[in-house]
Backbone bond lengths (Angstrom), bond angles and torsions (degrees), N, CA, C in turn:
res aa  C-N    CA-C-N  psi(-1)  N-CA   C-N-CA  omega(-1)  CA-C   N-CA-C  phi
1 M - - - 1.449 - - 1.522 108.06 -
2 A 1.319 115.29 137.06 1.460 121.06 179.83 1.516 109.89 -95.01
3 V 1.314 115.77 137.17 1.456 120.41 175.65 1.514 108.13 -128.93
4 F 1.327 116.07 122.62 1.461 122.34 176.61 1.497 106.54 -113.92
5 S 1.315 117.97 128.87 1.454 119.60 -177.74 1.512 110.45 -145.40
6 S 1.330 114.80 131.50 1.457 118.76 172.24 1.516 109.33 -101.33
7 G 1.309 117.33 -11.35 1.463 121.96 177.77 1.512 108.85 -85.62
8 G 1.305 117.03 150.76 1.444 122.10 178.03 1.517 113.34 84.98
9 N 1.303 118.38 -15.55 1.451 121.25 176.58 1.516 108.39 -90.20
10 D 1.299 116.26 154.45 1.462 119.82 -179.77 1.517 110.24 -98.81
11 K 1.301 116.55 51.71 1.459 120.55 177.61 1.512 109.13 -68.39
12 K 1.332 116.85 137.50 1.457 121.63 -178.54 1.517 110.03 -115.77
13 A 1.299 115.55 137.39 1.460 120.67 172.69 1.522 107.72 -79.47
14 D 1.319 118.28 173.44 1.460 121.82 -178.92 1.525 111.91 -54.85
15 G 1.335 117.55 -34.81 1.458 121.30 -179.22 1.516 113.48 -79.16
16 G 1.336 118.15 0.38 1.447 121.07 177.96 1.523 114.06 89.60
17 A 1.341 118.44 -3.09 1.463 120.92 179.88 1.520 109.75 -84.18
18 R 1.332 116.98 147.95 1.452 122.29 178.07 1.532 108.85 -69.13
19 V 1.328 117.60 136.36 1.455 122.74 -179.11 1.519 108.50 -87.04
20 T 1.337 116.66 106.88 1.453 122.23 178.68 1.515 109.37 -149.02
21 G 1.324 115.83 173.99 1.459 121.78 172.52 1.505 113.59 49.51
22 R 1.331 116.64 -123.21 1.462 121.52 -175.50 1.529 112.80 -66.54
23 D 1.338 118.64 -21.39 1.451 121.18 -179.61 1.531 112.61 -88.52
24 A 1.341 117.03 -10.27 1.456 120.28 -178.77 1.524 109.77 -67.03
25 G 1.318 115.98 153.90 1.455 120.98 -174.67 1.509 113.98 -86.30
26 I 1.327 113.71 -167.20 1.462 121.38 179.34 1.527 108.51 -111.01
27 S 1.329 115.76 135.53 1.459 122.05 176.09 1.520 107.28 -106.94
28 I 1.323 116.73 127.36 1.459 120.94 -176.98 1.524 109.75 -115.67
29 I 1.331 115.07 126.51 1.460 121.57 171.88 1.527 104.75 -97.75
30 A 1.308 116.16 102.33 1.469 122.61 -170.39 1.523 112.55 -71.09
31 P 1.348 117.09 159.23 1.462 120.38 175.40 1.532 109.93 -55.33
32 G 1.327 115.89 138.91 1.462 120.03 -178.80 1.522 113.23 86.17
33 T 1.332 117.79 -7.76 1.463 121.98 178.87 1.522 109.18 -94.63
34 R 1.332 116.57 138.20 1.464 122.36 178.03 1.525 107.83 -125.65
35 L 1.332 115.82 116.41 1.463 122.06 179.06 1.517 108.30 -105.55
36 I 1.321 116.40 127.25 1.462 121.42 177.65 1.520 107.62 -116.09
37 G 1.352 116.50 119.61 1.455 121.07 179.72 1.510 111.16 134.85
38 E 1.320 116.49 -162.17 1.452 122.41 -177.87 1.526 109.60 -101.48
39 L 1.332 116.04 132.08 1.461 121.52 178.74 1.523 107.57 -112.61
40 I 1.330 117.45 123.98 1.464 123.10 -177.41 1.521 109.04 -128.26
41 T 1.361 116.40 131.69 1.456 120.55 177.98 1.526 110.82 -152.65
42 D 1.318 116.96 155.46 1.461 122.33 173.23 1.520 110.65 -82.18
43 G 1.316 117.32 -13.49 1.464 121.30 -172.63 1.506 114.39 -105.59
44 V 1.344 114.61 -130.31 1.459 123.88 -173.95 1.525 108.88 -116.75
45 V 1.335 115.79 141.94 1.465 121.24 174.45 1.520 107.93 -118.80
46 K 1.329 116.69 129.69 1.462 121.95 173.91 1.522 107.37 -115.92
47 V 1.333 116.02 121.63 1.459 121.35 -177.95 1.524 108.51 -106.50
48 E 1.329 115.31 112.50 1.459 122.08 175.24 1.523 109.72 -108.58
49 G 1.331 116.32 -17.43 1.464 123.60 178.15 1.513 109.91 -105.90
50 T 1.350 116.53 -130.89 1.464 121.98 -177.10 1.526 110.62 -128.44
51 V 1.339 115.76 134.83 1.464 122.05 172.37 1.518 107.25 -121.78
52 E 1.330 116.22 123.85 1.457 122.48 175.05 1.515 107.27 -110.40
53 G 1.336 116.27 93.33 1.457 121.30 -177.84 1.512 110.18 148.98
54 T 1.304 115.52 -177.92 1.463 122.34 -176.67 1.524 111.06 -80.60
55 I 1.344 115.10 139.36 1.469 121.28 172.92 1.522 107.58 -112.55
56 R 1.330 117.26 127.63 1.461 123.62 174.55 1.527 107.12 -123.27
57 A 1.341 115.46 104.48 1.462 120.77 -178.46 1.521 108.12 -123.02
58 E 1.310 116.35 122.73 1.468 121.86 -177.16 1.525 112.58 -57.76
59 R 1.322 117.49 -41.48 1.474 120.54 -174.92 1.512 114.04 -96.74
60 E 1.336 117.96 -63.69 1.456 119.69 -170.17 1.527 111.13 -156.48
61 V 1.343 114.70 147.71 1.458 121.89 171.93 1.521 107.47 -121.27
62 L 1.328 116.39 127.09 1.460 123.39 179.44 1.520 107.72 -116.90
63 I 1.327 116.83 120.59 1.458 120.89 176.11 1.521 106.48 -105.95
64 A 1.314 116.72 109.17 1.465 121.64 -176.40 1.526 110.49 -73.93
65 K 1.338 116.58 161.96 1.449 121.63 174.05 1.529 107.49 -56.28
66 G 1.318 117.24 128.13 1.459 121.32 -176.51 1.521 112.82 91.68
67 G 1.333 117.79 -12.60 1.459 121.67 177.42 1.524 110.86 -79.36
68 L 1.339 116.99 150.60 1.460 122.41 -178.50 1.515 109.87 -137.55
69 V 1.335 116.02 130.75 1.464 121.60 172.54 1.513 107.08 -121.68
70 E 1.331 116.31 121.42 1.456 122.71 174.98 1.519 106.86 -110.11
71 G 1.326 115.55 84.46 1.454 122.05 -176.76 1.514 109.42 160.58
72 D 1.317 116.55 176.57 1.458 121.51 -178.34 1.525 111.36 -82.80
73 I 1.335 114.97 152.77 1.460 122.20 177.64 1.523 108.25 -122.19
74 H 1.335 117.16 129.81 1.463 124.36 176.44 1.526 107.35 -123.61
75 T 1.344 116.79 119.21 1.461 119.85 -174.71 1.520 111.26 -162.34
76 H 1.325 116.36 -179.92 1.460 122.96 175.11 1.533 109.43 -83.61
77 E 1.344 116.92 -47.26 1.456 123.36 178.78 1.522 109.03 -137.42
78 A 1.344 115.88 145.49 1.463 120.81 176.54 1.524 109.20 -134.69
79 V 1.335 115.26 137.86 1.462 121.75 174.48 1.527 105.79 -124.44
80 V 1.346 115.35 119.46 1.461 120.79 -176.48 1.525 109.04 -108.00
81 G 1.324 115.57 116.80 1.448 122.16 175.44 1.515 111.03 -115.45
82 G 1.339 116.44 -9.44 1.465 122.64 179.85 1.513 110.23 -115.57
83 K 1.339 116.20 -124.95 1.464 120.60 -176.41 1.524 110.48 -132.68
84 V 1.340 115.40 136.48 1.466 121.77 174.40 1.520 107.58 -124.89
85 V 1.328 116.04 124.99 1.457 122.29 173.34 1.525 105.54 -111.84
86 G 1.319 115.61 90.51 1.461 122.64 -175.10 1.514 108.55 155.05
87 S 1.318 115.90 176.02 1.468 121.06 -178.24 1.521 111.03 -87.06
88 I 1.337 115.41 151.10 1.464 121.29 176.12 1.524 107.95 -119.58
89 F 1.318 116.54 123.19 1.459 123.83 176.52 1.526 107.28 -114.87
90 A 1.340 117.29 110.21 1.465 121.52 -178.78 1.522 108.49 -125.03
91 S 1.310 116.99 124.20 1.465 120.74 -176.75 1.520 113.01 -67.97
92 E 1.339 118.39 -18.80 1.462 120.63 -177.91 1.533 113.29 -120.10
93 R 1.359 117.80 -62.53 1.470 118.51 -174.83 1.520 112.01 -155.28
94 I 1.349 113.07 156.73 1.463 121.37 174.82 1.523 107.52 -133.61
95 E 1.325 115.82 136.37 1.460 121.51 174.67 1.523 108.43 -120.76
96 V 1.325 116.61 125.22 1.460 122.84 176.72 1.525 106.19 -108.50
97 Q 1.326 116.18 111.67 1.458 120.93 -173.32 1.521 112.68 -84.77
98 Q 1.347 115.19 165.37 1.453 122.76 179.33 1.523 110.46 -54.60
99 G 1.340 116.24 130.83 1.462 121.01 177.38 1.514 114.55 84.11
100 S 1.330 118.18 -3.08 1.458 120.84 -179.77 1.526 110.50 -95.31
101 V 1.349 116.64 162.51 1.460 122.02 -176.31 1.517 109.65 -135.83
102 V 1.344 115.53 133.77 1.460 122.27 170.33 1.522 106.47 -118.35
103 Q 1.332 116.59 114.28 1.454 122.01 176.79 1.526 106.82 -105.30
104 G 1.324 115.72 81.28 1.448 121.33 -178.35 1.518 109.26 165.70
105 D 1.312 115.46 179.10 1.459 121.37 -177.35 1.520 111.43 -80.60
106 I 1.338 114.66 154.59 1.458 122.52 177.18 1.518 108.03 -125.01
107 V 1.346 116.04 131.68 1.461 122.03 175.50 1.521 107.01 -131.35
108 T 1.351 117.17 119.45 1.463 121.15 -176.10 1.526 110.34 -166.34
109 K 1.326 116.67 170.33 1.468 121.45 173.97 1.520 110.87 -79.36
110 R 1.356 116.63 -44.03 1.470 121.48 -176.03 1.524 109.69 -130.79
111 L 1.337 114.86 142.83 1.462 120.21 -178.32 1.522 109.67 -137.34
112 T 1.337 115.60 134.11 1.463 121.83 172.32 1.520 107.14 -123.69
113 V 1.338 115.66 125.91 1.456 120.93 174.49 1.527 106.60 -120.39
114 Q 1.310 116.02 112.26 1.461 120.44 179.69 1.525 109.29 -73.45
115 E 1.333 116.00 153.47 1.458 121.06 177.79 1.524 108.86 -54.87
116 G 1.332 116.16 128.63 1.457 120.63 -178.48 1.519 112.85 95.34
117 G 1.327 117.87 -8.03 1.461 121.77 173.83 1.521 109.35 -85.36
118 E 1.341 117.47 147.94 1.462 121.58 -177.76 1.517 111.20 -120.25
119 V 1.346 114.92 139.29 1.458 121.83 170.25 1.517 106.52 -128.90
120 N 1.314 117.47 113.84 1.458 123.47 179.88 1.524 108.17 -112.56
121 G 1.319 115.45 80.42 1.460 122.42 -178.37 1.508 108.65 171.67
122 S 1.314 116.68 -177.25 1.464 119.50 179.64 1.526 110.16 -85.21
123 V 1.332 114.56 154.77 1.461 121.07 178.67 1.515 108.01 -124.24
124 K 1.326 116.42 128.26 1.462 122.00 175.48 1.516 107.62 -123.77
125 M 1.339 115.63 123.58 1.461 120.46 -177.22 1.516 109.51 -126.33
126 G 1.331 115.87 156.19 1.452 121.18 176.65 1.501 111.37 144.28
127 D 1.339 114.49 -170.84 1.460 120.63 -176.97 1.521 113.76 -89.03
128 A 1.320 117.35 -4.21 1.468 119.43 179.40 1.525 109.58 -66.37
129 D 1.323 116.26 154.94 1.461 121.79 178.68 1.522 108.84 -60.21
130 P 1.344 118.73 117.13 1.450 121.10 -175.01 1.520 114.17 -75.19
131 V 1.324 118.29 -14.13 1.452 120.65 -178.05 1.520 108.19 -96.11
132 P 1.346 117.60 117.13 1.453 119.44 -177.09 1.523 111.21 -62.85
133 S 1.325 115.82 137.13 1.454 121.26 179.78 1.514 109.63 -85.04
134 R 1.306 117.82 130.52 1.462 122.01 178.85 1.520 111.72 -80.50
135 S 1.345 116.51 -10.78 1.458 120.05 -176.53 1.528 112.20 -84.93
136 K 1.345 117.54 -11.74 1.455 120.57 -179.50 1.514 110.12 -72.02
137 S 1.325 116.74 141.72 1.455 121.50 177.07 1.516 109.64 -74.75
138 P 1.359 117.18 147.96 1.461 119.34 178.01 1.532 109.89 -69.83
139 P 1.345 117.17 157.27 1.461 119.95 178.85 1.530 110.77 -59.08
140 M 1.312 115.30 156.62 1.455 120.83 179.87 1.529 109.99 -54.80
141 G 1.319 116.65 137.73 1.458 120.95 177.62 1.509 114.05 84.22
142 V 1.335 118.07 0.14 1.461 121.26 178.97 1.509 108.26 -107.85
143 A 1.305 116.02 124.37 1.467 120.56 178.81 1.508 110.36 -71.30
144 S 1.329 117.82 143.73 1.460 120.45 179.07 1.496 112.09 -95.93
């Protein structure tokens, strides 16, 4: 499994400040590129090719027209112009553009689905934390 991460490293910009959050760069998965594994970054991910695995991007995930993600997405904002087969968890907003498809659940505060965009799954919206906590105990009678 491949893991790419810009978080946790002590990368320094020219001014000596650690590159994180809003200063983090953009990672592009180019057309014809296929990434298998988990992709983690403090910045932005743009998928023009294929990602098979989970994407965790602190700022934003952009799925370009023709881009494909087969796995879950965890981010602040997501814009889908291609196809996602998996759930999207965005702490702020998700935009599903015309001609794009999400085959999975959506959890976010705000959602825009343009005419011609598809969502085939459940949608949960509101101010609650959109990223499920793994520390919560399962409901009574459910094995963990």
